[in-house]
C-alpha positions in Angstrom: -54.5 9.7 -30.0 -54.1 8.6 -26.1 -50.2 8.2 -24.9 -49.2 6.8 -21.7 -46.2 7.8 -19.4 -44.1 5.9 -17.1 -41.5 6.8 -14.7 -39.3 4.7 -12.3 -36.7 5.7 -10.1 -34.3 2.7 -10.0 -33.2 0.5 -12.7 -34.5 -2.4 -10.3 -38.2 -0.7 -10.4 -40.7 -3.0 -11.6 -42.7 -0.8 -14.3 -45.3 -4.2 -15.1 -48.2 -2.2 -13.3 -48.1 1.3 -14.8 -48.1 -0.3 -18.4 -50.7 -3.5 -17.6 -52.9 -0.1 -16.0 -52.0 1.9 -19.5 -53.3 -1.1 -21.1 -56.6 -1.6 -19.8 -57.3 2.5 -20.4 -56.7 1.7 -24.4 -53.4 3.1 -24.4 -51.4 1.0 -27.1 -48.2 -0.3 -26.2 -46.1 0.8 -28.7 -47.8 4.1 -27.6 -46.3 3.8 -24.0 -43.4 6.1 -23.0 -40.8 5.3 -20.2 -38.3 6.9 -18.7 -35.6 6.0 -15.4 -35.4 8.8 -13.8 -35.7 10.1 -10.3 -38.6 12.2 -10.3 -37.0 15.9 -9.4 -35.3 15.8 -12.4 -35.9 17.5 -15.3 -34.5 16.1 -18.1 -36.1 13.1 -18.6 -36.2 12.3 -22.7 -39.1 10.0 -23.4 -41.4 12.3 -21.9 -39.8 15.2 -23.5 -40.8 12.8 -26.4 -44.5 12.7 -25.4 -44.9 16.4 -25.1 -43.8 17.0 -28.5 -45.2 14.1 -29.8 -48.7 15.1 -28.0 -51.7 17.1 -30.6 -54.3 18.7 -29.3 -57.6 16.2 -28.7 -54.8 13.7 -27.3 -54.6 12.7 -24.0 -51.5 12.2 -22.1 -52.3 8.8 -19.4 -50.4 8.5 -16.6 -50.8 5.9 -13.3 -50.4 8.6 -10.5 -48.9 12.4 -10.1 -45.8 11.1 -8.9 -44.4 9.2 -11.4 -45.6 12.5 -13.5 -43.2 13.8 -11.3 -42.6 14.3 -7.8 -42.0 18.3 -7.7 -44.8 20.3 -8.0 -42.9 22.4 -10.3 -43.3 20.6 -13.5 -46.7 18.5 -13.3 -48.0 22.6 -12.9 -46.2 24.1 -15.1 -46.8 21.0 -17.9 -50.3 21.1 -17.1 -50.9 24.2 -17.9 -49.2 23.8 -21.0 -51.7 20.8 -21.8 -54.4 22.8 -21.1 -53.2 25.8 -23.5 -52.7 23.2 -26.5 -56.3 22.1 -26.1 -54.4 18.0 -24.7 -56.2 16.1 -21.6 -53.9 15.0 -19.1 -55.5 11.2 -17.1 -54.3 10.0 -13.9 -55.7 6.7 -13.9 -55.5 5.7 -10.3 -56.4 9.2 -8.8 -59.3 9.8 -11.3 -58.0 12.9 -12.4 -59.4 14.4 -16.2 -58.3 17.5 -16.6 -61.1 18.0 -19.3 -63.3 17.9 -16.3 -63.0 22.1 -14.3 -63.4 19.4 -11.1 -60.3 17.5 -12.2 -58.4 20.4 -13.1 -58.7 21.9 -9.7 -57.9 18.2 -7.9 -54.6 18.1 -10.4 -53.1 21.5 -8.9 -54.1 20.3 -4.7 -52.8 17.1 -5.9 -49.2 18.7 -7.3 -48.9 20.6 -3.6 -49.2 17.9 -1.8 -46.9 15.4 -4.1 -44.2 18.7 -3.9 -45.1 18.3 0.6 -44.4 14.3 0.7 -41.2 15.1 -1.3 -40.3 18.0 1.4 -41.6 15.6 4.6 -39.2 12.6 2.9 -35.6 14.8 2.8 -36.8 16.8 6.5 -37.2 13.2 7.6 -34.1 12.5 6.1 -32.0 15.3 7.3 -33.6 14.3 11.3 -32.1 10.9 11.4 -28.9 12.1 10.1 -28.5 14.7 12.9 -29.6 12.3 15.6 -27.4 9.8 14.0 -24.9 12.5 14.5 -24.9 13.6 18.0 -24.8 9.8 18.8 -21.2 9.8 16.9 -22.4 7.9 13.9 -21.9 9.6 10.5 -24.2 9.1 7.3 -22.1 8.8 3.9 -19.3 6.4 2.5 -17.4 4.2 5.4 -14.0 5.8 5.8 -10.9 5.6 3.3 -7.0 5.0 3.8 -5.7 9.0 4.0 -2.7 9.9 2.3 -1.0 10.0 6.1 -2.5 6.1 6.8 -1.4 4.4 3.2 2.2 4.7 3.7 2.5 3.3 7.4 -0.2 0.3 5.9 1.8 0.1 2.8 5.0 -0.5 6.1 3.0 -2.8 8.5 2.1 -5.5 5.8 5.0 -5.3 3.6 7.6 -5.4 6.2 4.5 -8.6 7.7 4.5 -6.5 11.1 0.5 -6.8 11.3 -2.1 -8.8 9.0 -4.7 -6.7 7.2 -7.2 -7.2 9.7 -4.7 -5.6 12.6 -4.7 -2.7 9.6 -7.9 -2.5 9.6 -8.3 -2.0 13.0 -5.9 0.2 13.9 -7.2 3.1 11.3 -10.5 2.3 11.7 -11.6 1.2 8.6 -12.8 -2.7 6.8 -10.2 -4.8 5.8 -11.8 -4.9 2.4 -10.5 -1.1 2.4 -7.1 -1.8 3.4 -6.7 -4.6 0.4 -7.9 -2.1 -1.8 -5.5 0.1 -0.9 -2.5 -2.7 -1.2 -3.7 -4.2 -4.3 -3.6 -1.3 -6.1 0.1 0.0 -4.8 1.3 -3.9 -4.4 -1.1 -6.0 -6.3 -1.6 -8.1 -3.1 -4.0 -11.1 -4.0 -6.9 -11.2 -1.4 -6.7 -14.0 1.1 -9.4 -16.0 0.9 -12.1 -17.0 4.0 -11.5 -20.1 5.4 -14.3 -22.7 5.3 -15.6 -25.7 6.5 -13.8 -27.4 3.8 -11.0 -25.6 3.4 -9.5 -26.7 7.5 -7.0 -28.6 7.9 
């Protein structure tokens, strides 16, 4: 029996390409299993189900190694398990079939390269964040009002000493942050932005 597996990292990723490739390689649509999960995550319910369904003589088909996992640990571990159980692994776009000795060797090399690629992405991201910090820019979520800032912001707005924009500028936060605090504390509605139709 042929079983197919697809994985995408977000719900927005289109799976049609992976599914079409599996169908072209004789995998029945009912035997195509899909996970929405990051490549480095160990918990993938559909993949776990596939591993339970596979029997000796079956073949697991995926489009590429990175759809199986980006971490070197999991494809190598699962590849070894599949071989011990007499189950084949076919990476369609990379032309690798572990039924052949050459395919098994290439599979091991690609696993290492996939892990290297992931480590390079992490390293590049960290380098970019470090570079930004040296220039005074900090990544992550936008700043929020602290407890020490929230009370003065509430008073300034309540006594109409300053506008929401002036309060936001004073505490170096987005206007939406100030509105969010005021709405939670006093149910103050946001002022609609002026449009051309609203201008006098």
